[in-house]
N, CA, C and O atoms as CSV, one atom per row, in Angstrom:
chain,resi,resn,atom,element,x,y,z
A,1,MET,N,N,-15.496,-14.521,21.073
A,1,MET,CA,C,-14.268,-13.797,21.249
A,1,MET,C,C,-14.254,-13.215,22.657
A,1,MET,O,O,-15.261,-12.693,23.136
A,2,THR,N,N,-13.114,-13.309,23.305
A,2,THR,CA,C,-13.021,-12.792,24.662
A,2,THR,C,C,-12.499,-11.367,24.653
A,2,THR,O,O,-11.780,-10.952,23.744
A,3,ASP,N,N,-12.873,-10.636,25.676
A,3,ASP,CA,C,-12.396,-9.262,25.824
A,3,ASP,C,C,-11.054,-9.275,26.538
A,3,ASP,O,O,-10.809,-10.101,27.417
A,4,ARG,N,N,-10.189,-8.344,26.145
A,4,ARG,CA,C,-8.898,-8.160,26.791
A,4,ARG,C,C,-8.721,-6.674,27.037
A,4,ARG,O,O,-9.400,-5.851,26.423
A,5,THR,N,N,-7.835,-6.340,27.910
A,5,THR,CA,C,-7.590,-4.948,28.249
A,5,THR,C,C,-6.184,-4.561,27.822
A,5,THR,O,O,-5.223,-5.289,28.074
A,6,ILE,N,N,-6.072,-3.397,27.168
A,6,ILE,CA,C,-4.765,-2.830,26.847
A,6,ILE,C,C,-4.706,-1.447,27.470
A,6,ILE,O,O,-5.737,-0.820,27.713
A,7,THR,N,N,-3.507,-0.982,27.724
A,7,THR,CA,C,-3.322,0.334,28.330
A,7,THR,C,C,-2.745,1.265,27.291
A,7,THR,O,O,-1.724,0.968,26.670
A,8,LEU,N,N,-3.410,2.406,27.103
A,8,LEU,CA,C,-2.952,3.442,26.182
A,8,LEU,C,C,-2.837,4.749,26.936
A,8,LEU,O,O,-3.473,4.945,27.972
A,9,ARG,N,N,-2.015,5.643,26.401
A,9,ARG,CA,C,-1.942,6.981,26.982
A,9,ARG,C,C,-3.326,7.621,26.915
A,9,ARG,O,O,-4.097,7.366,25.991
A,10,SER,N,N,-3.621,8.437,27.887
A,10,SER,CA,C,-4.955,9.042,27.966
A,10,SER,C,C,-5.264,9.920,26.758
A,10,SER,O,O,-6.416,9.983,26.329
A,11,ASP,N,N,-4.251,10.605,26.195
A,11,ASP,CA,C,-4.523,11.458,25.043
A,11,ASP,C,C,-4.928,10.627,23.823
A,11,ASP,O,O,-5.757,11.060,23.022
A,12,LEU,N,N,-4.342,9.433,23.684
A,12,LEU,CA,C,-4.735,8.562,22.567
A,12,LEU,C,C,-6.158,8.049,22.753
A,12,LEU,O,O,-6.930,7.977,21.797
A,13,VAL,N,N,-6.495,7.698,23.980
A,13,VAL,CA,C,-7.853,7.219,24.267
A,13,VAL,C,C,-8.862,8.317,23.973
A,13,VAL,O,O,-9.915,8.059,23.390
A,14,GLU,N,N,-8.545,9.530,24.373
A,14,GLU,CA,C,-9.458,10.654,24.125
A,14,GLU,C,C,-9.636,10.891,22.625
A,14,GLU,O,O,-10.745,11.163,22.165
A,15,ARG,N,N,-8.561,10.788,21.875
A,15,ARG,CA,C,-8.667,10.971,20.423
A,15,ARG,C,C,-9.521,9.878,19.801
A,15,ARG,O,O,-10.350,10.154,18.934
A,16,LEU,N,N,-9.324,8.634,20.240
A,16,LEU,CA,C,-10.142,7.534,19.719
A,16,LEU,C,C,-11.614,7.724,20.086
A,16,LEU,O,O,-12.501,7.509,19.259
A,17,GLU,N,N,-11.864,8.128,21.329
A,17,GLU,CA,C,-13.244,8.363,21.755
A,17,GLU,C,C,-13.890,9.485,20.950
A,17,GLU,O,O,-15.048,9.371,20.548
A,18,THR,N,N,-13.160,10.553,20.716
A,18,THR,CA,C,-13.679,11.677,19.929
A,18,THR,C,C,-13.991,11.233,18.506
A,18,THR,O,O,-15.043,11.566,17.960
A,19,LEU,N,N,-13.073,10.483,17.910
A,19,LEU,CA,C,-13.276,9.987,16.554
A,19,LEU,C,C,-14.506,9.087,16.478
A,19,LEU,O,O,-15.323,9.227,15.568
A,20,ALA,N,N,-14.639,8.176,17.421
A,20,ALA,CA,C,-15.786,7.272,17.439
A,20,ALA,C,C,-17.087,8.047,17.628
A,20,ALA,O,O,-18.089,7.757,16.976
A,21,GLU,N,N,-17.064,9.029,18.520
A,21,GLU,CA,C,-18.264,9.822,18.777
A,21,GLU,C,C,-18.687,10.597,17.526
A,21,GLU,O,O,-19.869,10.639,17.186
A,22,ARG,N,N,-17.712,11.209,16.842
A,22,ARG,CA,C,-18.019,11.970,15.625
A,22,ARG,C,C,-18.616,11.086,14.538
A,22,ARG,O,O,-19.473,11.522,13.770
A,23,GLN,N,N,-18.158,9.844,14.482
A,23,GLN,CA,C,-18.638,8.924,13.449
A,23,GLN,C,C,-19.856,8.125,13.900
A,23,GLN,O,O,-20.438,7.379,13.113
A,24,GLY,N,N,-20.241,8.282,15.164
A,24,GLY,CA,C,-21.391,7.541,15.683
A,24,GLY,C,C,-21.129,6.045,15.729
A,24,GLY,O,O,-22.024,5.242,15.468
A,25,ARG,N,N,-19.911,5.680,16.059
A,25,ARG,CA,C,-19.518,4.265,16.074
A,25,ARG,C,C,-18.901,3.925,17.417
A,25,ARG,O,O,-18.611,4.803,18.229
A,26,SER,N,N,-18.706,2.635,17.632
A,26,SER,CA,C,-18.074,2.191,18.869
A,26,SER,C,C,-16.553,2.310,18.757
A,26,SER,O,O,-16.002,2.372,17.658
A,27,LEU,N,N,-15.890,2.340,19.905
A,27,LEU,CA,C,-14.430,2.361,19.916
A,27,LEU,C,C,-13.871,1.121,19.219
A,27,LEU,O,O,-12.887,1.204,18.485
A,28,ASP,N,N,-14.502,-0.019,19.454
A,28,ASP,CA,C,-14.040,-1.260,18.815
A,28,ASP,C,C,-14.072,-1.139,17.296
A,28,ASP,O,O,-13.128,-1.549,16.621
A,29,ASP,N,N,-15.152,-0.578,16.753
A,29,ASP,CA,C,-15.272,-0.428,15.303
A,29,ASP,C,C,-14.199,0.498,14.745
A,29,ASP,O,O,-13.573,0.191,13.731
A,30,VAL,N,N,-13.989,1.625,15.404
A,30,VAL,CA,C,-13.000,2.597,14.938
A,30,VAL,C,C,-11.598,2.011,15.017
A,30,VAL,O,O,-10.810,2.143,14.081
A,31,PHE,N,N,-11.292,1.368,16.128
A,31,PHE,CA,C,-9.969,0.787,16.317
A,31,PHE,C,C,-9.722,-0.333,15.311
A,31,PHE,O,O,-8.625,-0.448,14.765
A,32,SER,N,N,-10.725,-1.145,15.069
A,32,SER,CA,C,-10.608,-2.236,14.091
A,32,SER,C,C,-10.354,-1.684,12.693
A,32,SER,O,O,-9.513,-2.206,11.961
A,33,GLU,N,N,-11.078,-0.631,12.322
A,33,GLU,CA,C,-10.881,-0.024,11.006
A,33,GLU,C,C,-9.481,0.559,10.866
A,33,GLU,O,O,-8.846,0.412,9.822
A,34,LEU,N,N,-9.003,1.215,11.909
A,34,LEU,CA,C,-7.650,1.771,11.873
A,34,LEU,C,C,-6.608,0.679,11.685
A,34,LEU,O,O,-5.671,0.838,10.903
A,35,LEU,N,N,-6.768,-0.421,12.394
A,35,LEU,CA,C,-5.824,-1.526,12.257
A,35,LEU,C,C,-5.894,-2.146,10.870
A,35,LEU,O,O,-4.862,-2.471,10.283
A,36,ASN,N,N,-7.093,-2.312,10.346
A,36,ASN,CA,C,-7.248,-2.914,9.019
A,36,ASN,C,C,-6.678,-2.031,7.918
A,36,ASN,O,O,-6.315,-2.525,6.850
A,37,THR,N,N,-6.597,-0.730,8.171
A,37,THR,CA,C,-6.008,0.177,7.195
A,37,THR,C,C,-4.529,-0.117,7.010
A,37,THR,O,O,-4.009,-0.024,5.898
A,38,TYR,N,N,-3.851,-0.469,8.090
A,38,TYR,CA,C,-2.408,-0.673,8.047
A,38,TYR,C,C,-2.007,-2.147,8.010
A,38,TYR,O,O,-0.953,-2.485,7.472
A,39,ALA,N,N,-2.822,-3.016,8.567
A,39,ALA,CA,C,-2.504,-4.431,8.597
A,39,ALA,C,C,-3.803,-5.226,8.528
A,39,ALA,O,O,-4.330,-5.649,9.557
A,40,PRO,N,N,-4.323,-5.430,7.312
A,40,PRO,CA,C,-5.589,-6.155,7.191
A,40,PRO,C,C,-5.515,-7.521,7.853
A,40,PRO,O,O,-4.490,-8.200,7.799
A,41,ALA,N,N,-6.608,-7.908,8.470
A,41,ALA,CA,C,-6.678,-9.222,9.114
A,41,ALA,C,C,-6.470,-10.304,8.062
A,41,ALA,O,O,-7.025,-10.237,6.965
A,42,ALA,N,N,-5.670,-11.291,8.409
A,42,ALA,CA,C,-5.362,-12.367,7.461
A,42,ALA,C,C,-6.609,-13.203,7.223
A,42,ALA,O,O,-7.191,-13.759,8.154
A,43,SER,N,N,-7.007,-13.281,5.968
A,43,SER,CA,C,-8.185,-14.076,5.627
A,43,SER,C,C,-7.785,-15.456,5.147
A,43,SER,O,O,-8.646,-16.288,4.860
A,44,GLY,N,N,-6.492,-15.707,5.059
A,44,GLY,CA,C,-6.035,-16.998,4.567
A,44,GLY,C,C,-5.767,-16.974,3.078
A,44,GLY,O,O,-5.122,-17.881,2.551
A,45,HIS,N,N,-6.249,-15.956,2.395
A,45,HIS,CA,C,-6.061,-15.835,0.951
A,45,HIS,C,C,-5.307,-14.539,0.676
A,45,HIS,O,O,-5.915,-13.515,0.366
A,46,TRP,N,N,-3.988,-14.589,0.792
A,46,TRP,CA,C,-3.197,-13.371,0.675
A,46,TRP,C,C,-3.344,-12.726,-0.699
A,46,TRP,O,O,-3.361,-11.500,-0.806
A,47,ALA,N,N,-3.451,-13.540,-1.757
A,47,ALA,CA,C,-3.567,-12.971,-3.100
A,47,ALA,C,C,-4.876,-12.202,-3.245
A,47,ALA,O,O,-4.910,-11.141,-3.868
A,48,LEU,N,N,-5.943,-12.732,-2.676
A,48,LEU,CA,C,-7.231,-12.047,-2.715
A,48,LEU,C,C,-7.158,-10.737,-1.938
A,48,LEU,O,O,-7.705,-9.725,-2.376
A,49,THR,N,N,-6.489,-10.750,-0.794
A,49,THR,CA,C,-6.331,-9.538,0.003
A,49,THR,C,C,-5.564,-8.478,-0.777
A,49,THR,O,O,-5.934,-7.304,-0.759
A,50,VAL,N,N,-4.498,-8.884,-1.462
A,50,VAL,CA,C,-3.719,-7.945,-2.270
A,50,VAL,C,C,-4.564,-7.395,-3.411
A,50,VAL,O,O,-4.563,-6.189,-3.656
A,51,ALA,N,N,-5.286,-8.266,-4.110
A,51,ALA,CA,C,-6.124,-7.830,-5.234
A,51,ALA,C,C,-7.200,-6.846,-4.773
A,51,ALA,O,O,-7.449,-5.841,-5.439
A,52,GLU,N,N,-7.829,-7.132,-3.650
A,52,GLU,CA,C,-8.868,-6.234,-3.136
A,52,GLU,C,C,-8.267,-4.882,-2.753
A,52,GLU,O,O,-8.879,-3.841,-2.989
A,53,GLY,N,N,-7.079,-4.897,-2.167
A,53,GLY,CA,C,-6.409,-3.652,-1.822
A,53,GLY,C,C,-6.064,-2.839,-3.046
A,53,GLY,O,O,-6.180,-1.614,-3.039
A,54,MET,N,N,-5.636,-3.522,-4.109
A,54,MET,CA,C,-5.295,-2.822,-5.348
A,54,MET,C,C,-6.545,-2.228,-5.999
A,54,MET,O,O,-6.503,-1.125,-6.543
A,55,GLU,N,N,-7.647,-2.962,-5.940
A,55,GLU,CA,C,-8.893,-2.445,-6.513
A,55,GLU,C,C,-9.388,-1.230,-5.737
A,55,GLU,O,O,-9.952,-0.304,-6.320
A,56,ALA,N,N,-9.179,-1.234,-4.435
A,56,ALA,CA,C,-9.657,-0.136,-3.596
A,56,ALA,C,C,-8.746,1.089,-3.684
A,56,ALA,O,O,-9.173,2.201,-3.375
A,57,ALA,N,N,-7.503,0.890,-4.103
A,57,ALA,CA,C,-6.537,1.990,-4.158
A,57,ALA,C,C,-6.893,2.967,-5.277
A,57,ALA,O,O,-7.455,2.586,-6.304
A,58,ASP,N,N,-6.557,4.215,-5.055
A,58,ASP,CA,C,-6.811,5.257,-6.045
A,58,ASP,C,C,-5.631,5.316,-7.011
A,58,ASP,O,O,-4.750,6.169,-6.898
A,59,ILE,N,N,-5.640,4.385,-7.964
A,59,ILE,CA,C,-4.536,4.254,-8.920
A,59,ILE,C,C,-5.088,4.364,-10.340
A,59,ILE,O,O,-6.107,3.755,-10.667
A,60,ASP,N,N,-4.413,5.139,-11.171
A,60,ASP,CA,C,-4.779,5.218,-12.586
A,60,ASP,C,C,-4.106,4.048,-13.303
A,60,ASP,O,O,-2.945,4.134,-13.702
A,61,TRP,N,N,-4.850,2.963,-13.457
A,61,TRP,CA,C,-4.304,1.762,-14.075
A,61,TRP,C,C,-4.184,1.954,-15.580
A,61,TRP,O,O,-5.036,2.589,-16.201
A,62,ILE,N,N,-3.132,1.408,-16.159
A,62,ILE,CA,C,-2.927,1.466,-17.601
A,62,ILE,C,C,-3.414,0.150,-18.186
A,62,ILE,O,O,-2.910,-0.917,-17.837
A,63,ASP,N,N,-4.377,0.229,-19.060
A,63,ASP,CA,C,-4.927,-0.965,-19.696
A,63,ASP,C,C,-4.162,-1.202,-20.995
A,63,ASP,O,O,-4.441,-0.565,-22.010
A,64,ASP,N,N,-3.207,-2.108,-20.960
A,64,ASP,CA,C,-2.338,-2.363,-22.105
A,64,ASP,C,C,-2.252,-3.869,-22.315
A,64,ASP,O,O,-1.673,-4.585,-21.497
A,65,ASP,N,N,-2.821,-4.340,-23.396
A,65,ASP,CA,C,-2.814,-5.774,-23.686
A,65,ASP,C,C,-1.398,-6.319,-23.867
A,65,ASP,O,O,-1.153,-7.501,-23.627
A,66,ASP,N,N,-0.478,-5.472,-24.285
A,66,ASP,CA,C,0.900,-5.903,-24.510
A,66,ASP,C,C,1.834,-5.371,-23.426
A,66,ASP,O,O,2.989,-5.047,-23.701
A,67,ALA,N,N,1.339,-5.283,-22.208
A,67,ALA,CA,C,2.116,-4.682,-21.128
A,67,ALA,C,C,3.445,-5.398,-20.898
A,67,ALA,O,O,4.470,-4.743,-20.714
A,68,SER,N,N,3.444,-6.717,-20.907
A,68,SER,CA,C,4.701,-7.427,-20.650
A,68,SER,C,C,5.701,-7.194,-21.772
A,68,SER,O,O,6.895,-7.042,-21.511
A,69,LEU,N,N,5.239,-7.164,-23.007
A,69,LEU,CA,C,6.146,-6.896,-24.131
A,69,LEU,C,C,6.662,-5.467,-24.074
A,69,LEU,O,O,7.856,-5.227,-24.253
A,70,ASN,N,N,5.766,-4.518,-23.825
A,70,ASN,CA,C,6.167,-3.113,-23.755
A,70,ASN,C,C,7.102,-2.860,-22.583
A,70,ASN,O,O,8.059,-2.096,-22.710
A,71,SER,N,N,6.841,-3.488,-21.452
A,71,SER,CA,C,7.693,-3.314,-20.288
A,71,SER,C,C,9.113,-3.777,-20.599
A,71,SER,O,O,10.084,-3.113,-20.238
A,72,ARG,N,N,9.221,-4.899,-21.261
A,72,ARG,CA,C,10.547,-5.405,-21.632
A,72,ARG,C,C,11.244,-4.439,-22.596
A,72,ARG,O,O,12.437,-4.170,-22.460
A,73,ALA,N,N,10.493,-3.925,-23.562
A,73,ALA,CA,C,11.076,-2.988,-24.533
A,73,ALA,C,C,11.552,-1.714,-23.836
A,73,ALA,O,O,12.630,-1.203,-24.141
A,74,TYR,N,N,10.740,-1.195,-22.889
A,74,TYR,CA,C,11.126,0.010,-22.162
A,74,TYR,C,C,12.383,-0.238,-21.327
A,74,TYR,O,O,13.262,0.621,-21.249
A,75,PHE,N,N,12.462,-1.406,-20.711
A,75,PHE,CA,C,13.630,-1.724,-19.894
A,75,PHE,C,C,14.878,-1.859,-20.770
A,75,PHE,O,O,15.951,-1.371,-20.416
A,76,GLN,N,N,14.727,-2.520,-21.905
A,76,GLN,CA,C,15.868,-2.651,-22.815
A,76,GLN,C,C,16.320,-1.278,-23.324
A,76,GLN,O,O,17.518,-1.028,-23.462
A,77,GLN,N,N,15.370,-0.398,-23.598
A,77,GLN,CA,C,15.709,0.957,-24.029
A,77,GLN,C,C,16.461,1.692,-22.916
A,77,GLN,O,O,17.447,2.383,-23.170
A,78,HIS,N,N,15.987,1.535,-21.698
A,78,HIS,CA,C,16.664,2.156,-20.549
A,78,HIS,C,C,18.103,1.660,-20.443
A,78,HIS,O,O,19.019,2.458,-20.244
A,79,LEU,N,N,18.313,0.339,-20.576
A,79,LEU,CA,C,19.659,-0.215,-20.489
A,79,LEU,C,C,20.540,0.286,-21.631
A,79,LEU,O,O,21.720,0.577,-21.434
A,80,ARG,N,N,19.957,0.385,-22.828
A,80,ARG,CA,C,20.718,0.879,-23.985
A,80,ARG,C,C,21.150,2.339,-23.761
A,80,ARG,O,O,22.299,2.697,-24.021
A,81,GLU,N,N,20.222,3.173,-23.280
A,81,GLU,CA,C,20.554,4.570,-23.013
A,81,GLU,C,C,21.590,4.699,-21.906
A,81,GLU,O,O,22.470,5.557,-21.977
A,82,LYS,N,N,21.494,3.856,-20.886
A,82,LYS,CA,C,22.475,3.872,-19.809
A,82,LYS,C,C,23.852,3.479,-20.336
A,82,LYS,O,O,24.858,4.096,-19.986
A,83,TRP,N,N,23.889,2.450,-21.177
A,83,TRP,CA,C,25.154,2.003,-21.775
A,83,TRP,C,C,25.770,3.125,-22.625
A,83,TRP,O,O,26.974,3.374,-22.561
A,84,GLU,N,N,24.920,3.801,-23.427
A,84,GLU,CA,C,25.409,4.894,-24.267
A,84,GLU,C,C,25.969,6.041,-23.428
A,84,GLU,O,O,26.993,6.628,-23.777
A,85,ARG,N,N,25.287,6.362,-22.309
A,85,ARG,CA,C,25.798,7.415,-21.417
A,85,ARG,C,C,27.147,7.022,-20.836
A,85,ARG,O,O,28.046,7.855,-20.722
A,86,MET,N,N,27.289,5.755,-20.469
A,86,MET,CA,C,28.557,5.281,-19.920
A,86,MET,C,C,29.673,5.362,-20.957
A,86,MET,O,O,30.809,5.708,-20.632
A,87,GLN,N,N,29.343,5.043,-22.195
A,87,GLN,CA,C,30.350,5.082,-23.256
A,87,GLN,C,C,30.798,6.510,-23.545
A,87,GLN,O,O,31.978,6.769,-23.777
A,88,SER,N,N,29.842,7.425,-23.527
A,88,SER,CA,C,30.186,8.818,-23.879
A,88,SER,C,C,30.866,9.558,-22.724
A,88,SER,O,O,31.562,10.550,-22.942
A,89,SER,N,N,30.664,9.077,-21.510
A,89,SER,CA,C,31.276,9.759,-20.370
A,89,SER,C,C,32.539,9.061,-19.892
A,89,SER,O,O,33.135,9.485,-18.901
A,90,GLY,N,N,32.951,8.023,-20.558
A,90,GLY,CA,C,34.164,7.327,-20.166
A,90,GLY,C,C,33.937,6.306,-19.081
A,90,GLY,O,O,34.896,5.848,-18.459
A,91,GLY,N,N,32.680,5.929,-18.832
A,91,GLY,CA,C,32.385,4.870,-17.872
A,91,GLY,C,C,32.148,5.359,-16.459
A,91,GLY,O,O,31.903,4.538,-15.575
A,92,GLY,N,N,32.208,6.649,-16.203
A,92,GLY,CA,C,32.036,7.158,-14.849
A,92,GLY,C,C,30.606,7.283,-14.401
A,92,GLY,O,O,30.356,7.437,-13.205
A,93,ASP,N,N,29.656,7.223,-15.308
A,93,ASP,CA,C,28.236,7.409,-14.995
A,93,ASP,C,C,27.562,6.048,-14.899
A,93,ASP,O,O,26.980,5.586,-15.880
A,94,ALA,N,N,27.626,5.394,-13.746
A,94,ALA,CA,C,27.086,4.041,-13.599
A,94,ALA,C,C,25.627,4.037,-13.346
A,94,ALA,O,O,25.029,2.971,-13.200
């Protein structure tokens, strides 16, 4: 890999240098990690990248064997309640 030069404002460079120094890492490592946080490097397997991101995320996953059936039932209930609200309000509540 070849080296390239980019120009940043001095205050940004100082912040990156301070961050790298505090973590005992190189500027390249810190900058790479920051970029990967917002735009992970394409590995060619987008589904794997998404799955790994979901596993790493702090999410309380719901383990429901009938999730697709329940999701449909909840959506149908939502539509039914919306329809009932529209009927009782004269159709103004879309």
